[in-house]
RODO-2510 file (C-alpha; in nm, 4 decimals, decimal comma):
residues 325
     n   res          X          Y          Z
     1     x     7,6347     0,6617    -1,7351
     2     x     7,4859     0,6966    -2,0793
     3     x     7,3685     0,3444    -2,0513
     4     x     7,1936     0,3175    -1,7604
     5     x     7,0268     0,6663    -1,8810
     6     x     6,9021     0,4589    -2,1872
     7     x     6,7933     0,2108    -2,0263
     8     x     6,5937     0,4427    -1,7480
     9     x     6,4061     0,6114    -2,0864
    10     x     6,3033     0,3032    -2,2373
    11     x     6,1760     0,1690    -1,9010
    12     x     5,9589     0,4957    -1,8586
    13     x     5,8095     0,4486    -2,2227
    14     x     5,6630     0,1537    -2,0682
    15     x     5,3209     0,2772    -1,8916
    16     x     5,2323     0,5095    -2,1704
    17     x     5,2779     0,2457    -2,4350
    18     x     5,0360     0,0812    -2,2337
    19     x     4,7560     0,3124    -2,1571
    20     x     4,6170     0,3178    -2,5063
    21     x     4,6179    -0,1025    -2,5180
    22     x     4,4485    -0,0171    -2,1823
    23     x     4,1315     0,2523    -2,2816
    24     x     4,1140     0,0059    -2,6035
    25     x     4,0001    -0,3646    -2,3451
    26     x     3,7766    -0,0832    -2,1527
    27     x     3,5697     0,0653    -2,4746
    28     x     3,5522    -0,3238    -2,5876
    29     x     3,4441    -0,4611    -2,2499
    30     x     3,2155    -0,1589    -2,1778
    31     x     2,9991    -0,2039    -2,5615
    32     x     2,9820    -0,5157    -2,4132
    33     x     2,7416    -0,4267    -2,1073
    34     x     2,5651    -0,1869    -2,2916
    35     x     2,2579    -0,2652    -2,3893
    36     x     2,1574    -0,3099    -2,7803
    37     x     1,8482    -0,0372    -2,8312
    38     x     1,6292    -0,3342    -2,9763
    39     x     1,7055    -0,4979    -2,6414
    40     x     1,6610    -0,2134    -2,4389
    41     x     1,3068    -0,1998    -2,5781
    42     x     1,2405    -0,4868    -2,5386
    43     x     1,3086    -0,4689    -2,1548
    44     x     1,1532    -0,1615    -2,1654
    45     x     0,8220    -0,3316    -2,3074
    46     x     0,9210    -0,6152    -2,0517
    47     x     0,8262    -0,3547    -1,7540
    48     x     0,5494    -0,2209    -1,9384
    49     x     0,3731    -0,5558    -1,9315
    50     x     0,5028    -0,6380    -1,5870
    51     x     0,2169    -0,4953    -1,3877
    52     x    -0,0261    -0,7123    -1,5069
    53     x    -0,0939    -0,9766    -1,2496
    54     x    -0,0217    -1,3356    -1,4495
    55     x    -0,3251    -1,5944    -1,3126
    56     x    -0,1818    -1,8658    -1,0527
    57     x    -0,2819    -2,2171    -1,0650
    58     x    -0,3803    -2,4440    -0,7767
    59     x    -0,2142    -2,7403    -0,6169
    60     x    -0,5212    -2,8712    -0,5796
    61     x    -0,9243    -2,8240    -0,6468
    62     x    -1,0789    -2,5471    -0,4926
    63     x    -1,4065    -2,6230    -0,5499
    64     x    -1,5912    -2,9206    -0,5348
    65     x    -1,7362    -2,9597    -0,8165
    66     x    -1,5851    -3,1868    -1,1306
    67     x    -1,5515    -2,9702    -1,4145
    68     x    -1,7039    -3,3229    -1,6548
    69     x    -2,0336    -3,2092    -1,5177
    70     x    -2,0675    -2,8261    -1,6692
    71     x    -2,2401    -2,8063    -2,0106
    72     x    -1,9600    -2,5879    -2,1190
    73     x    -1,6570    -2,7269    -2,3271
    74     x    -1,4037    -2,5328    -2,1621
    75     x    -1,4427    -2,3221    -1,8128
    76     x    -1,2019    -2,1138    -1,6058
    77     x    -1,2783    -2,0068    -1,2429
    78     x    -1,0303    -1,7379    -1,0875
    79     x    -1,0184    -1,5804    -0,6942
    80     x    -0,9728    -1,1975    -0,7691
    81     x    -0,8224    -1,1855    -0,4335
    82     x    -0,4348    -1,3297    -0,5422
    83     x    -0,5708    -1,4347    -0,8764
    84     x    -0,5449    -1,7936    -0,8290
    85     x    -0,7073    -2,0301    -1,0195
    86     x    -0,9459    -2,2817    -0,8536
    87     x    -1,0922    -2,4945    -1,1456
    88     x    -1,0308    -2,4702    -1,4998
    89     x    -1,1152    -2,7287    -1,7715
    90     x    -0,9631    -2,6598    -2,1529
    91     x    -0,8837    -2,3651    -2,0473
    92     x    -0,5716    -2,3062    -2,2776
    93     x    -0,7776    -2,4450    -2,5332
    94     x    -0,8924    -2,2423    -2,8411
    95     x    -1,2643    -2,1274    -2,8448
    96     x    -1,4694    -1,8750    -3,0682
    97     x    -1,5619    -1,5689    -2,8195
    98     x    -1,8854    -1,4759    -2,9960
    99     x    -2,0000    -1,2019    -2,8033
   100     x    -1,7256    -1,2047    -2,5525
   101     x    -1,5533    -1,0069    -2,7575
   102     x    -1,7131    -0,7064    -2,6655
   103     x    -1,5454    -0,7068    -2,3453
   104     x    -1,2303    -0,5965    -2,4919
   105     x    -1,3840    -0,3646    -2,8024
   106     x    -1,5899    -0,1921    -2,4541
   107     x    -1,2210    -0,1218    -2,2246
   108     x    -1,0344    -0,0145    -2,5814
   109     x    -1,3260     0,1973    -2,6359
   110     x    -1,3240     0,3472    -2,2787
   111     x    -0,9257     0,3772    -2,2704
   112     x    -0,9011     0,5805    -2,5786
   113     x    -1,2276     0,8217    -2,5520
   114     x    -1,1496     1,1588    -2,4601
   115     x    -1,5055     1,2919    -2,4001
   116     x    -1,8105     0,9917    -2,2875
   117     x    -2,0225     1,2580    -2,3180
   118     x    -1,9111     1,3666    -2,6944
   119     x    -2,2464     1,2281    -2,9565
   120     x    -2,1108     1,0171    -3,2378
   121     x    -2,3188     0,9849    -3,5547
   122     x    -2,3659     0,6376    -3,6764
   123     x    -2,2978     0,6411    -4,0359
   124     x    -2,6069     0,4948    -4,2887
   125     x    -2,3213     0,2819    -4,4428
   126     x    -2,2467     0,0110    -4,2193
   127     x    -2,6036    -0,0603    -4,1096
   128     x    -2,6564    -0,2751    -4,4544
   129     x    -2,3875    -0,4788    -4,3909
   130     x    -2,4916    -0,6069    -3,9801
   131     x    -2,8346    -0,6619    -4,1460
   132     x    -2,7219    -0,9088    -4,3878
   133     x    -2,4907    -1,0946    -4,0984
   134     x    -2,7999    -1,1009    -3,8929
   135     x    -2,6089    -0,9307    -3,6118
   136     x    -2,7047    -0,8526    -3,2741
   137     x    -2,8613    -0,4608    -3,2850
   138     x    -2,8841    -0,2461    -2,9565
   139     x    -3,1785    -0,0969    -3,1636
   140     x    -3,0217     0,2516    -3,2972
   141     x    -3,0978     0,4107    -3,6548
   142     x    -2,8559     0,4746    -3,9311
   143     x    -2,7769     0,8739    -3,8939
   144     x    -2,8639     0,8508    -3,4979
   145     x    -2,6210     1,0773    -3,3109
   146     x    -2,5369     0,8616    -3,0277
   147     x    -2,3626     0,9820    -2,6987
   148     x    -2,0584     0,7913    -2,6048
   149     x    -2,1248     0,6792    -2,3211
   150     x    -2,4334     0,4886    -2,4322
   151     x    -2,2911     0,3246    -2,7470
   152     x    -2,0853     0,1573    -2,4337
   153     x    -2,3878     0,0155    -2,2633
   154     x    -2,5283    -0,0278    -2,6462
   155     x    -2,2422    -0,2535    -2,6681
   156     x    -2,2112    -0,4861    -2,3203
   157     x    -2,5973    -0,4927    -2,2224
   158     x    -2,7779    -0,5493    -2,5076
   159     x    -2,5007    -0,6696    -2,7390
   160     x    -2,5260    -0,4543    -2,9952
   161     x    -2,3240    -0,4367    -3,3246
   162     x    -2,3967    -0,1112    -3,4681
   163     x    -2,2518     0,0405    -3,1140
   164     x    -1,9180    -0,1443    -3,1866
   165     x    -1,8393    -0,0656    -3,5047
   166     x    -1,9969     0,3155    -3,4294
   167     x    -1,7291     0,3434    -3,1571
   168     x    -1,4319     0,1710    -3,3457
   169     x    -1,5130     0,4104    -3,6403
   170     x    -1,5003     0,7578    -3,4526
   171     x    -1,1765     0,6102    -3,2593
   172     x    -0,9762     0,4266    -3,5183
   173     x    -1,1341     0,5569    -3,8063
   174     x    -1,2282     0,2133    -3,9673
   175     x    -1,3111    -0,1436    -3,7636
   176     x    -1,0068    -0,3125    -3,9233
   177     x    -0,7967    -0,0453    -3,7362
   178     x    -0,9588    -0,0625    -3,4222
   179     x    -0,8952    -0,4265    -3,4311
   180     x    -0,5590    -0,3675    -3,4371
   181     x    -0,5436    -0,1838    -3,1105
   182     x    -0,7772    -0,4448    -2,9377
   183     x    -0,4711    -0,7124    -3,0665
   184     x    -0,1894    -0,4265    -2,9264
   185     x    -0,4120    -0,4291    -2,5781
   186     x    -0,4048    -0,8296    -2,6217
   187     x    -0,0766    -0,9088    -2,6208
   188     x     0,0113    -0,6074    -2,3842
   189     x    -0,2040    -0,8415    -2,1143
   190     x     0,0091    -1,1337    -2,2344
   191     x    -0,3225    -1,3013    -2,4104
   192     x    -0,0734    -1,5018    -2,5699
   193     x    -0,3484    -1,7353    -2,8094
   194     x    -0,5698    -1,4594    -2,8744
   195     x    -0,6312    -1,2969    -3,2236
   196     x    -0,9110    -1,0545    -3,3156
   197     x    -1,0485    -1,0184    -3,6934
   198     x    -1,3851    -0,7842    -3,5393
   199     x    -1,4927    -0,5966    -3,2816
   200     x    -1,8329    -0,7784    -3,3010
   201     x    -1,7709    -1,1546    -3,2259
   202     x    -1,9078    -1,2456    -3,5458
   203     x    -1,7522    -1,5785    -3,7094
   204     x    -1,4460    -1,5559    -3,8530
   205     x    -1,1723    -1,8505    -3,8803
   206     x    -0,9080    -1,6638    -3,7491
   207     x    -1,1102    -1,4343    -3,4539
   208     x    -0,9773    -1,7194    -3,1469
   209     x    -0,8920    -1,7175    -2,7755
   210     x    -0,9354    -1,8834    -2,4771
   211     x    -1,0715    -1,8928    -2,1777
   212     x    -0,8052    -1,8335    -1,9972
   213     x    -0,7207    -1,5194    -2,1945
   214     x    -1,0531    -1,3812    -2,1723
   215     x    -1,0181    -1,4165    -1,7945
   216     x    -0,7010    -1,2303    -1,7774
   217     x    -0,9041    -0,9636    -2,0154
   218     x    -1,1579    -0,9140    -1,7565
   219     x    -0,9642    -0,8956    -1,4801
   220     x    -0,8135    -0,6488    -1,6243
   221     x    -1,1135    -0,4395    -1,7093
   222     x    -1,2565    -0,4910    -1,3739
   223     x    -1,0165    -0,2467    -1,2712
   224     x    -1,1785     0,0422    -1,5177
   225     x    -1,4447     0,2128    -1,3093
   226     x    -1,6414     0,3066    -1,6063
   227     x    -1,6409    -0,0048    -1,7349
   228     x    -1,7108    -0,2512    -1,4017
   229     x    -1,9971    -0,0006    -1,3624
   230     x    -2,1626    -0,0992    -1,7513
   231     x    -2,0817    -0,4687    -1,6737
   232     x    -2,2525    -0,5078    -1,3712
   233     x    -2,5734    -0,2971    -1,4190
   234     x    -2,9246    -0,4900    -1,5331
   235     x    -3,0727    -0,1778    -1,7440
   236     x    -2,9986     0,1569    -1,8762
   237     x    -3,1989     0,4118    -2,0404
   238     x    -3,0025     0,6592    -2,3198
   239     x    -2,9904     1,0000    -2,3381
   240     x    -3,2590     1,1742    -2,6118
   241     x    -3,1043     1,1377    -2,9606
   242     x    -3,2547     1,2850    -3,3024
   243     x    -3,3562     0,9508    -3,3892
   244     x    -3,4967     0,8422    -3,0495
   245     x    -3,6550     1,1467    -2,8208
   246     x    -3,6926     0,9196    -2,5242
   247     x    -3,3954     0,7594    -2,5064
   248     x    -3,3897     0,3372    -2,5415
   249     x    -3,3827     0,1272    -2,2901
   250     x    -3,1319    -0,1596    -2,2672
   251     x    -3,1320    -0,5080    -2,0703
   252     x    -2,7856    -0,7240    -2,0048
   253     x    -2,8555    -1,0419    -2,1764
   254     x    -2,7284    -1,2204    -1,8777
   255     x    -2,9109    -1,0761    -1,5828
   256     x    -3,2287    -1,1379    -1,8480
   257     x    -3,1458    -1,5288    -1,8927
   258     x    -3,0928    -1,5554    -1,5193
   259     x    -3,4174    -1,4014    -1,4459
   260     x    -3,4885    -1,4531    -1,0473
   261     x    -3,2195    -1,7518    -1,0037
   262     x    -2,9647    -1,6727    -0,7691
   263     x    -2,6739    -1,7885    -0,5759
   264     x    -2,6154    -1,9259    -0,2652
   265     x    -2,4473    -1,6930    -0,0372
   266     x    -2,3747    -1,4085    -0,2403
   267     x    -2,4599    -1,2723    -0,6364
   268     x    -2,3702    -1,2519    -0,9492
   269     x    -2,2781    -0,8955    -0,9973
   270     x    -2,2425    -0,8197    -1,3658
   271     x    -2,1333    -1,0621    -1,7209
   272     x    -2,1990    -1,0522    -2,0887
   273     x    -2,3097    -1,3532    -2,2812
   274     x    -2,1961    -1,5199    -2,5994
   275     x    -2,3585    -1,7262    -2,8706
   276     x    -2,2903    -1,8285    -3,2144
   277     x    -2,3190    -2,1324    -3,3887
   278     x    -1,9494    -2,2228    -3,3766
   279     x    -1,8897    -2,0867    -3,0104
   280     x    -2,1857    -2,2357    -2,8552
   281     x    -2,2963    -2,0817    -2,5553
   282     x    -2,0559    -1,8834    -2,4039
   283     x    -2,0638    -1,6329    -2,0501
   284     x    -1,7614    -1,4613    -1,8785
   285     x    -1,9799    -1,3160    -1,4889
   286     x    -1,8265    -1,1555    -1,1884
   287     x    -2,0002    -1,2890    -0,8765
   288     x    -1,9087    -1,2072    -0,4887
   289     x    -1,9722    -1,5263    -0,2382
   290     x    -1,9251    -1,4558     0,0967
   291     x    -1,6400    -1,1516     0,1297
   292     x    -1,4448    -1,3149    -0,2221
   293     x    -1,4682    -1,2171    -0,5705
   294     x    -1,4361    -1,3916    -0,8768
   295     x    -1,4940    -1,4426    -1,2140
   296     x    -1,5849    -1,7492    -1,4077
   297     x    -1,5539    -1,8048    -1,7867
   298     x    -1,7269    -2,0379    -2,0081
   299     x    -1,7792    -2,1300    -2,3706
   300     x    -1,9001    -2,4425    -2,6057
   301     x    -2,2121    -2,5380    -2,4019
   302     x    -2,4497    -2,7138    -2,6608
   303     x    -2,7641    -2,5153    -2,7246
   304     x    -2,8809    -2,1599    -2,8958
   305     x    -3,0607    -1,8619    -2,7648
   306     x    -3,4676    -2,0559    -2,7836
   307     x    -3,3511    -2,3817    -2,5415
   308     x    -3,1978    -2,3859    -2,1702
   309     x    -2,8948    -2,1506    -2,1128
   310     x    -2,6748    -2,3987    -2,0178
   311     x    -2,4264    -2,0932    -1,9973
   312     x    -2,5978    -1,9656    -1,7073
   313     x    -2,6835    -2,3356    -1,5638
   314     x    -2,2371    -2,4023    -1,5269
   315     x    -2,2398    -2,0363    -1,3460
   316     x    -2,5460    -2,1174    -1,0848
   317     x    -2,3635    -2,4803    -1,0205
   318     x    -1,9907    -2,3504    -0,9917
   319     x    -2,0966    -2,0818    -0,7719
   320     x    -2,3383    -2,2623    -0,5670
   321     x    -2,0511    -2,4809    -0,4961
   322     x    -1,8542    -2,2344    -0,3592
   323     x    -2,1257    -2,1224    -0,1192
   324     x    -1,9757    -2,4999     0,1203
   325     x    -1,6428    -2,4003     0,0990
***
């Protein structure tokens, strides 16, 4: 009987001994499936940028125009309804964006300005360097106090460099710090072949992008009502300032170059031109043909401000071919 009692007690200890071991195994397994903080942050970051729809390649050319006929060495056409790429030419090749840079400058400024009616003083210190660089200017003067909204129009319509830097310094404290914000936005949008060195598009070796990345950017920016209003304006008159009591009237460089030209079955609704010696003639445009909306980015066309505007010629060629579809 005593032996049987000892055996019974020995059996009763097994569950007690197994319990700590089971807890250890569960803890190890649980640890394996809990994401590390870094992995968790990467997942959050992925979720945040997932809202940006990727462009979709077309299985076959949807536009009856040969990319080889274009004057521009890089081009991409996107139908906005479904983000479908209808035509592309060297769309992932590195380019210098020139003043197409200002699309990013404008949308980052809009998203970070708490009050678009705020007046911003343009310091004297920035003007001399811009004059020396022969940068395109909107026409504001040193120490002029300008409404933020008018500076945004100054960025996009006449392509004013002083407007860009005035906004950048107000928002970030310096152009360099604002450029970091531009690159952060590019990363969020999935513009993986883009790097900005300045807000104006003045040439710099490490200031580059692709027409495909710019299509992603313009598609995103057009969803902002303020940006869209500015981008589609042919002219704008500023409010009175301490230097211009009667204000200044701006005219869109794209609409000026377009002149009386029209496209069949629709219209070019807005755009931004760009040019440097290194970038060639560039254009980011937004058009409606029939019931559809499109964006077209072109870059690298030969010519200059005094030649035929081959960036405009290419846009007319492409959009006119859409009308036949």
